[in-house]
N, C-alpha and C positions, 0 to 999 in steps of 0.2 A: 623138223629137228635136224635132219642130216645136213641141210643147207646151212643152218646156223652153226653146226659143229664144224663144217668145212671152213666157213668164214672165220670162226674163232681160231681154228688151228693156223690158218694162213696169217691172220692178224698177229698172233703170238709169235709165230716162227719168223716173220718178216716185219719187224716193228716200223721200218721206214717205207713199207709198201703202200702205195696209193691205189685205190680201187676205182676203176672207171666203170661207171654204171650206165650201160646203154639203156635208155628209157624213152618213153613217149607218153603223151597225155593219155590217161586211162580211157577217155571218151573216144580216142582213136584206136586204142589197143583192143578194147572189149569187142567191138563189132567184127573184128577179124578173128576172134577166137571161138565164138559161139557157133553151134551147129544151126544151119538155116532150115528149120522145119517148115517154114512158110514161104517157099519160093514164089508162090502166086502173089504175095504181098511185095516182094522185092528182096534184095539182099541187105543184111544188116549194115554192111559197109556203105551201101548207097543210100539207104533210107532208114536210119537207126530209129527214128521216131515211129514210123509205120511198123517196123518190126517189133518194137517194144509194145505197141498197142496190140498187135496180134498175140504176142506172148502173154500180155496181161489178160486177154480174153480167155486164155487157156490155163494160165499159171498163177493168177492172183492168189494171194494168201487166203482171201475170203472163201475160195473154193475148198480149202482144206487139203488133206493128203490126197494126192493123185490128181489134183487140179480139176478143171471143168471136164467132167466125163464125156460130154458131148463132143469135145474136141478130138477124142481118140476113136470115135466110132462113126459109122454111117458116112454121109456126104462130107462132113467136116474132117473126119478121120482119113478119108481118101485123099484129101488135099495135103496132108502132112507128109513131108519128105523125110524118110528114115533110111538107114542102111537096110538093105534087103533082108538080112538075117534077123532083124529085130521087128517083130510085129508091133504095129502102132498101138493097138489096144493094150498090150502088156508093157511096152517100153516107151510110149509117147511122152509120158510125164517125165520120166528120168532123163530121156534124151533131150527133150525140148525145154524143160523147165529148170532142171537142177544145174545145168552148165553155167548159166550166167552168175548165179550166186557163188559157185565154186571159183570162177575166174575173178570175181570181185574180191573174194577173200584171199586168193593167191596173190593178187596184186598188192593188197595191203600188207600181207605177211612178208613178202620179199622186200618191200620198201622199209618196213619196220625192222626186219632182221639186219639189213645193212647198217642202219643207224645204231641199233642196239649192240651189235657185235663188233663193229669197227669204228663207230663214232662218226659224227658228221664231218670232222676235220680231216679225215683220210678218204673221203668219198668225193669223186668228181662226177656229177651227172652229165651225161652226153645225150642231148636230145637228138635221136636218130631221124626225126622228121624234118630237121632244119638243114 
């Protein structure tokens, strides 16, 4: 809401202002945002499909709240890379599973807010990967 409020205020205060939106394809952006809990599989930026497969084995909706419990304990839990202060068994699901959905939603919200608050006619997308 704060982002939308700021956009709205700028848009109203400066009616001739054009907004340059630095952006990139979501499929290139997401792998660089998520925490890599499975370094033994590879990095999300280098092998997104393999990383997603590892994530699905632990985080698929079919496992319910907390994900696949075997991912956070024993031999599998020992493979999970987490910040040292966060025990895998307690925080594995939150750290490894919830981030992707959060970033997907954030991506959608930012892009929607720009169109909703300033309109498509005052926004210039600049693809930073080109």
